[in-house]
C-alpha positions as CSV (number, residue, x, y, z in Angstrom):
1,M,9.9,18.4,8.2
2,A,8.9,16.9,11.6
3,G,8.2,13.2,11.9
4,P,10.1,10.1,13.0
5,L,12.1,10.0,9.8
6,A,13.1,13.7,9.8
7,G,16.6,14.0,8.4
8,V,16.5,10.8,6.4
9,K,17.1,11.5,2.7
10,I,15.6,9.1,0.1
11,L,16.3,8.9,-3.6
12,D,13.1,7.7,-5.3
13,L,13.6,6.0,-8.6
14,T,10.1,4.4,-8.7
15,S,7.0,4.8,-10.8
16,V,3.4,3.6,-11.2
17,V,1.9,2.5,-7.8
18,M,4.0,0.1,-5.7
19,G,7.2,2.2,-5.3
20,P,5.5,5.6,-5.1
21,F,3.1,4.3,-2.5
22,A,6.0,3.2,-0.3
23,T,8.0,6.4,-0.7
24,Q,5.0,8.6,-0.1
25,I,4.5,6.9,3.3
26,L,8.2,7.5,4.1
27,A,7.7,11.1,3.1
28,E,4.6,11.3,5.3
29,L,6.8,10.1,8.2
30,G,9.2,13.0,7.6
31,A,11.8,11.8,5.1
32,D,13.1,14.1,2.4
33,V,12.2,12.2,-0.7
34,I,13.6,13.3,-4.1
35,K,11.7,11.6,-6.9
36,I,13.4,11.4,-10.3
37,E,11.1,11.1,-13.3
38,S,11.8,10.9,-17.0
39,H,10.7,13.8,-19.2
40,H,7.5,12.0,-20.0
41,G,6.8,11.6,-16.3
42,D,5.4,8.8,-14.2
43,N,2.6,6.9,-16.0
44,M,0.2,7.6,-13.2
45,R,0.3,11.3,-14.1
46,D,-1.8,10.5,-17.2
47,V,-4.6,8.6,-15.4
48,G,-7.7,10.7,-15.1
49,P,-9.7,12.4,-13.9
50,M,-7.5,15.4,-13.7
51,Q,-7.6,19.2,-13.6
52,S,-4.4,19.8,-15.5
53,A,-2.4,17.7,-17.9
54,A,0.0,15.3,-16.3
55,M,-1.6,15.8,-12.8
56,G,-3.9,12.7,-12.7
57,H,-5.6,11.8,-9.4
58,L,-3.5,8.7,-8.8
59,H,-0.3,10.7,-9.2
60,M,-1.7,13.2,-6.7
61,H,-2.4,10.5,-4.1
62,L,0.9,8.7,-4.5
63,N,3.4,11.5,-4.6
64,R,2.6,14.0,-1.9
65,G,5.5,15.3,0.2
66,K,8.1,14.6,-2.4
67,R,10.4,16.9,-4.4
68,C,10.4,16.1,-8.1
69,I,13.3,16.4,-10.5
70,S,13.0,15.4,-14.2
71,L,16.1,13.9,-15.8
72,N,17.1,12.1,-19.0
73,L,19.0,9.2,-17.5
74,K,20.0,8.0,-21.0
75,D,22.3,11.0,-21.2
76,P,25.6,10.7,-19.2
77,A,25.0,14.2,-17.8
78,G,21.7,13.0,-16.3
79,R,23.4,10.0,-14.7
80,E,26.1,12.3,-13.4
81,V,23.4,14.2,-11.5
82,V,22.3,11.0,-9.8
83,K,25.9,10.2,-8.9
84,R,26.3,13.6,-7.3
85,L,23.1,12.9,-5.3
86,L,24.2,9.5,-4.0
87,P,26.6,10.6,-1.3
88,E,23.9,12.8,0.2
89,M,21.3,10.0,0.3
90,D,20.5,7.5,3.1
91,V,18.2,5.3,1.0
92,L,17.7,4.5,-2.7
93,V,14.4,2.9,-3.7
94,Y,13.7,1.6,-7.2
95,N,11.1,-0.6,-8.8
96,V,12.5,-1.4,-12.3
97,R,14.2,-4.7,-12.9
98,P,17.8,-4.9,-11.5
99,Q,19.1,-5.4,-15.0
100,A,17.8,-2.0,-16.0
101,M,19.6,-0.4,-13.0
102,A,22.8,-2.1,-14.0
103,R,22.5,-0.6,-17.5
104,L,22.2,2.9,-16.0
105,G,25.4,2.3,-14.0
106,L,23.3,2.1,-10.8
107,S,23.7,-1.5,-9.7
108,Y,24.3,-2.0,-6.0
109,D,28.1,-2.5,-6.6
110,D,28.1,0.8,-8.5
111,V,26.3,2.9,-5.8
112,R,28.0,1.4,-2.8
113,S,31.4,2.4,-4.2
114,V,30.1,5.9,-4.0
115,N,28.2,5.6,-0.7
116,P,28.8,2.4,1.3
117,R,26.3,3.5,4.0
118,L,23.5,3.6,1.4
119,I,20.4,1.4,1.9
120,Y,19.5,0.1,-1.6
121,V,16.0,-1.3,-1.9
122,G,14.7,-3.0,-5.0
123,T,10.9,-3.6,-5.3
124,Y,10.1,-5.7,-8.4
125,G,8.2,-8.8,-9.6
126,Y,10.2,-11.9,-8.7
127,S,13.1,-12.7,-6.4
128,E,16.5,-12.7,-8.1
129,R,17.0,-16.1,-6.5
130,G,14.2,-17.8,-8.4
131,E,13.7,-19.0,-12.0
132,R,11.4,-16.0,-12.9
133,A,14.1,-13.5,-12.0
134,G,14.0,-10.5,-14.4
135,R,10.5,-11.1,-15.7
136,A,8.1,-8.2,-16.0
137,A,5.3,-8.1,-13.5
138,Y,2.3,-6.0,-12.7
139,D,-0.4,-6.1,-10.0
140,D,-2.7,-8.2,-12.2
141,L,-0.1,-10.9,-12.9
142,I,1.0,-11.1,-9.2
143,Q,-2.6,-11.4,-8.0
144,G,-3.2,-14.2,-10.4
145,S,0.1,-16.0,-9.7
146,A,-0.5,-15.9,-5.9
147,G,-4.0,-17.4,-6.2
148,V,-6.1,-14.3,-5.4
149,P,-8.6,-14.6,-8.4
150,W,-9.0,-18.3,-7.7
151,L,-9.8,-17.6,-4.1
152,M,-12.4,-15.1,-5.2
153,S,-14.2,-17.8,-7.1
154,R,-13.3,-20.9,-5.2
155,D,-16.9,-22.0,-4.6
156,G,-17.9,-21.6,-8.3
157,A,-20.1,-18.6,-7.6
158,E,-18.5,-16.5,-10.4
159,R,-15.5,-16.5,-12.7
160,P,-12.1,-15.7,-11.3
161,R,-11.6,-12.0,-10.8
162,Y,-9.0,-9.7,-9.3
163,V,-9.5,-7.7,-6.1
164,P,-10.5,-4.3,-7.4
165,L,-7.6,-2.6,-5.8
166,N,-3.9,-2.3,-6.6
167,F,-3.6,-5.0,-4.0
168,A,-0.3,-6.6,-4.8
169,D,1.3,-3.2,-5.4
170,R,0.2,-1.7,-2.1
171,V,0.9,-4.9,0.0
172,T,4.4,-5.0,-1.4
173,G,4.8,-1.2,-0.9
174,L,4.1,-1.6,2.8
175,H,6.7,-4.3,3.0
176,A,9.2,-1.9,1.4
177,V,8.4,0.7,4.0
178,Y,9.2,-1.6,7.0
179,T,12.3,-2.8,5.0
180,V,13.6,0.8,4.8
181,T,12.9,1.5,8.5
182,A,14.5,-1.8,9.7
183,A,17.5,-1.3,7.5
184,L,18.0,2.2,8.9
185,Y,17.8,0.8,12.4
186,H,20.4,-1.9,11.5
187,R,22.7,0.8,10.0
188,E,22.3,2.9,13.2
189,K,23.6,0.0,15.2
190,T,26.3,-1.2,12.8
191,G,27.2,1.6,10.4
192,Q,26.5,-0.8,7.5
193,G,24.5,-0.1,4.4
194,Q,23.0,-3.0,2.4
195,S,21.0,-4.1,-0.5
196,V,17.5,-5.5,0.1
197,E,15.0,-6.9,-2.4
198,V,11.3,-6.8,-1.9
199,P,9.8,-9.1,-4.6
200,M,6.0,-8.9,-5.3
201,F,5.3,-12.5,-5.9
202,E,7.0,-13.7,-2.7
203,T,5.4,-10.9,-0.7
204,V,1.8,-11.5,-1.9
205,S,2.3,-15.3,-1.6
206,H,3.4,-14.8,2.0
207,F,0.3,-12.7,2.6
208,V,-2.1,-15.3,1.0
209,L,-0.6,-18.4,2.4
210,G,-0.6,-17.0,5.9
211,D,-4.4,-17.4,5.9
212,H,-4.9,-20.2,3.4
213,L,-2.2,-22.8,3.6
214,A,-4.4,-24.6,6.1
215,G,-4.3,-28.4,5.8
216,L,-1.4,-28.2,3.3
217,S,0.7,-26.9,6.2
218,Y,1.3,-30.5,7.2
219,R,3.4,-33.3,5.7
220,P,1.4,-35.3,4.7
221,P,-1.5,-32.9,4.3
222,K,-4.3,-32.8,6.9
223,G,-6.9,-31.4,4.5
224,R,-7.2,-28.9,1.7
225,S,-6.0,-25.3,1.5
226,G,-8.3,-22.5,2.7
227,Y,-9.4,-20.8,5.9
228,E,-13.0,-21.9,5.9
229,R,-14.4,-18.9,7.8
230,L,-13.0,-16.5,5.2
231,R,-14.6,-18.6,2.4
232,H,-18.1,-18.3,4.0
233,R,-18.2,-14.8,5.4
234,R,-20.5,-12.4,3.7
235,V,-22.2,-9.0,3.8
236,Y,-25.7,-9.6,5.2
237,H,-28.9,-8.5,3.6
238,T,-31.3,-6.9,6.0
239,K,-35.0,-5.9,5.4
240,D,-33.9,-2.6,3.7
241,G,-30.1,-2.8,3.0
242,Y,-26.8,-4.4,3.9
243,L,-24.8,-4.7,7.1
244,C,-21.4,-6.2,8.0
245,V,-21.8,-8.3,11.1
246,L,-19.4,-10.6,12.9
247,V,-20.7,-12.8,15.8
248,Y,-17.5,-14.6,16.6
249,N,-16.8,-15.9,20.0
250,E,-19.0,-17.8,22.4
251,A,-19.9,-14.8,24.6
252,Q,-21.0,-12.9,21.4
253,W,-23.1,-15.7,20.2
254,R,-24.7,-16.0,23.7
255,R,-25.5,-12.2,23.8
256,F,-26.8,-12.4,20.2
257,F,-29.3,-15.1,20.9
258,D,-30.3,-13.5,24.2
259,A,-30.9,-10.2,22.4
260,I,-33.2,-11.8,19.8
261,G,-35.1,-14.0,22.3
262,R,-33.6,-17.3,21.2
263,S,-31.4,-18.2,24.1
264,E,-32.1,-21.9,23.5
265,M,-29.9,-21.8,20.4
266,M,-26.8,-22.0,22.5
267,D,-27.9,-25.6,23.4
268,D,-27.2,-26.5,19.7
269,P,-23.9,-28.4,19.6
270,R,-22.9,-26.4,16.5
271,F,-22.5,-23.3,18.8
272,A,-20.9,-25.0,21.8
273,T,-17.2,-24.4,21.1
274,H,-15.0,-22.4,18.7
275,A,-13.9,-25.7,17.0
276,M,-17.5,-26.8,16.5
277,R,-18.5,-23.4,15.1
278,A,-15.5,-23.6,12.7
279,N,-16.6,-27.1,11.5
280,H,-20.1,-25.8,10.7
281,I,-19.3,-22.3,9.7
282,G,-21.2,-22.4,6.4
283,E,-24.5,-23.6,8.1
284,I,-24.0,-21.0,10.9
285,Y,-23.6,-18.1,8.5
286,D,-26.6,-19.3,6.5
287,L,-28.7,-19.2,9.7
288,L,-27.4,-15.8,10.6
289,A,-28.3,-14.5,7.1
290,E,-31.9,-15.8,7.5
291,I,-32.2,-14.1,10.9
292,L,-30.8,-10.7,9.7
293,E,-33.2,-10.5,6.8
294,Q,-36.1,-10.2,9.3
295,R,-35.3,-6.6,10.5
296,S,-34.2,-3.3,9.1
297,S,-30.6,-2.1,9.2
298,A,-31.4,0.6,11.8
299,E,-33.1,-2.0,14.1
300,W,-30.1,-4.3,13.8
301,M,-27.6,-1.5,14.4
302,A,-29.4,-0.5,17.6
303,L,-29.8,-4.0,18.9
304,L,-26.3,-5.3,18.1
305,E,-24.5,-2.2,19.4
306,K,-26.4,-2.5,22.7
307,A,-25.4,-6.2,22.9
308,D,-21.7,-5.2,22.1
309,I,-21.6,-7.3,18.9
310,P,-19.4,-6.1,16.1
311,V,-21.5,-4.4,13.4
312,A,-20.9,-1.8,10.7
313,R,-22.8,-0.3,7.8
314,M,-21.6,-1.3,4.4
315,N,-20.3,1.9,2.9
316,K,-19.9,2.7,-0.7
317,V,-16.5,4.3,-1.6
318,D,-18.3,7.6,-1.9
319,D,-19.6,7.3,1.6
320,L,-16.1,7.5,3.1
321,L,-15.9,11.2,2.4
322,S,-18.8,11.8,4.8
323,D,-18.0,9.0,7.3
324,T,-18.4,10.6,10.7
325,H,-15.6,8.6,12.3
326,L,-13.0,9.6,9.6
327,K,-14.1,13.2,9.9
328,S,-13.8,13.2,13.7
329,S,-10.4,11.5,13.6
330,G,-9.0,14.1,11.3
331,F,-8.3,11.6,8.5
332,F,-9.0,13.9,5.7
333,V,-7.0,17.0,4.9
334,E,-8.5,19.8,2.8
335,E,-5.5,20.6,0.6
336,E,-5.1,23.7,-1.6
337,H,-2.9,22.7,-4.5
338,P,-1.2,25.6,-6.1
339,T,-2.2,24.6,-9.7
340,E,-5.0,22.0,-9.2
341,G,-7.1,23.9,-6.6
342,P,-8.9,22.5,-3.6
343,M,-8.6,18.8,-3.1
344,Y,-9.1,16.1,-0.5
345,A,-5.9,14.5,0.8
346,M,-5.5,11.8,3.4
347,R,-3.1,12.2,6.3
348,T,-0.9,9.3,7.4
349,P,-3.3,6.9,9.3
350,T,-0.8,6.5,12.2
351,S,-0.8,8.8,15.2
352,W,2.3,9.6,17.3
353,S,2.6,10.9,20.9
354,E,6.1,12.2,20.0
355,S,7.7,13.1,16.7
356,A,4.3,13.6,15.1
357,P,4.6,14.0,11.3
358,E,3.6,17.4,9.8
359,P,1.2,17.7,6.9
360,T,2.9,16.9,3.6
361,T,3.3,19.2,0.7
362,P,1.0,18.7,-2.4
363,A,2.1,16.4,-5.2
364,A,4.7,18.1,-7.4
365,R,4.4,19.2,-11.1
366,L,6.8,17.4,-13.4
367,G,10.3,18.9,-12.8
368,E,9.0,21.3,-10.2
369,H,12.1,21.0,-8.0
370,S,14.7,20.4,-10.7
371,V,16.4,23.8,-10.2
372,E,16.2,23.6,-6.4
373,V,17.8,20.1,-6.2
374,L,20.5,20.9,-8.8
375,S,21.3,24.1,-6.9
376,E,21.7,22.2,-3.7
377,L,24.2,19.9,-5.5
378,G,26.3,22.9,-6.4
379,Y,25.3,23.4,-10.0
380,S,25.5,27.0,-11.1
381,P,22.7,28.8,-12.8
382,D,24.7,28.7,-16.1
383,E,25.3,24.9,-15.7
384,I,21.6,24.4,-15.1
385,A,20.7,26.4,-18.1
386,R,23.0,24.3,-20.3
387,L,21.5,21.1,-18.9
388,K,18.1,22.4,-19.8
389,E,19.2,23.4,-23.3
390,R,20.7,19.9,-23.9
391,G,17.4,18.2,-22.8
392,V,19.1,16.6,-19.7
393,V,16.9,18.4,-17.3
394,K,13.2,19.5,-17.5
395,T,11.7,22.1,-15.3
396,A,8.0,22.8,-14.5
């Protein structure tokens, strides 16, 4: 495959969302990713809707571009396959607890004795340096622990709730991607492999506190936590729908009031400086909400675009498939899956002037590449047949 990571080989021992999201991005960038699944398959295979059994939509959108081998790692012969893979690999990514990897004989000490140049990346709930090391964690728990549901209800408007995305999983997955690429760069300079942990709780806490530590940044505190503008921002109701509008700096506010014939509003001290606007942000956004209700969405879109003020329609998720910008930028790929039929896929959102990634292959069936990978490792057809008979290997 073409792409900036062409030639990099990654052993993917991840499941569910966080790890597979990270390794799919790496595959989209050109890495050869070999995903090992149990004979039951990744849990996301069973999340519908789906066309065929064990080919759920989340699996399809998390595992494109990978080769899949199904192994029973409880059998010594299954673990032997992994050990034969290790010398060929540049990176191993896993998202079970480190104790589980040790029980499989795949701790960092185990694998670096086989391949000292290997980059060994663990993505799991809590740092091994803290008191919660080894605890189970999922997106729900990490969102809650990092204060996300509390932020969603801070002003008492509704009960605490999660962001309706696999937010913690995908944020942590992105951190895992840059970890792999940075570790590859370090190895290129030094020749050294290494072990890196990417814990969910620390990662999402870093994400949340970057915006919301606020007054608690200081010792002693200079106020409470929370970035006030983020607390007050809203989707605005127009005469016939909803718009996303951000009048932010002084020039934008001046153009906004000029456009609606209320230039005198800039004499109001609340609008004079960025600091004053920040101090009165709740009142200012209430005023903006009252003004925006007076015209239709189409009227506001025309007026605000002409005044060069940031504005966008509020899309439903369904609307993204027909979004003219996404269509014109080539974001969607019409994929023809060999067993699931025509599907929408999304290309990597980055664009490259050189080393542009090629389109990825469709998500694999369980065990689709078992024979291919074993053959590359030197297993003969007879040996592969015996592994299948023993239940060590499963093929599609």
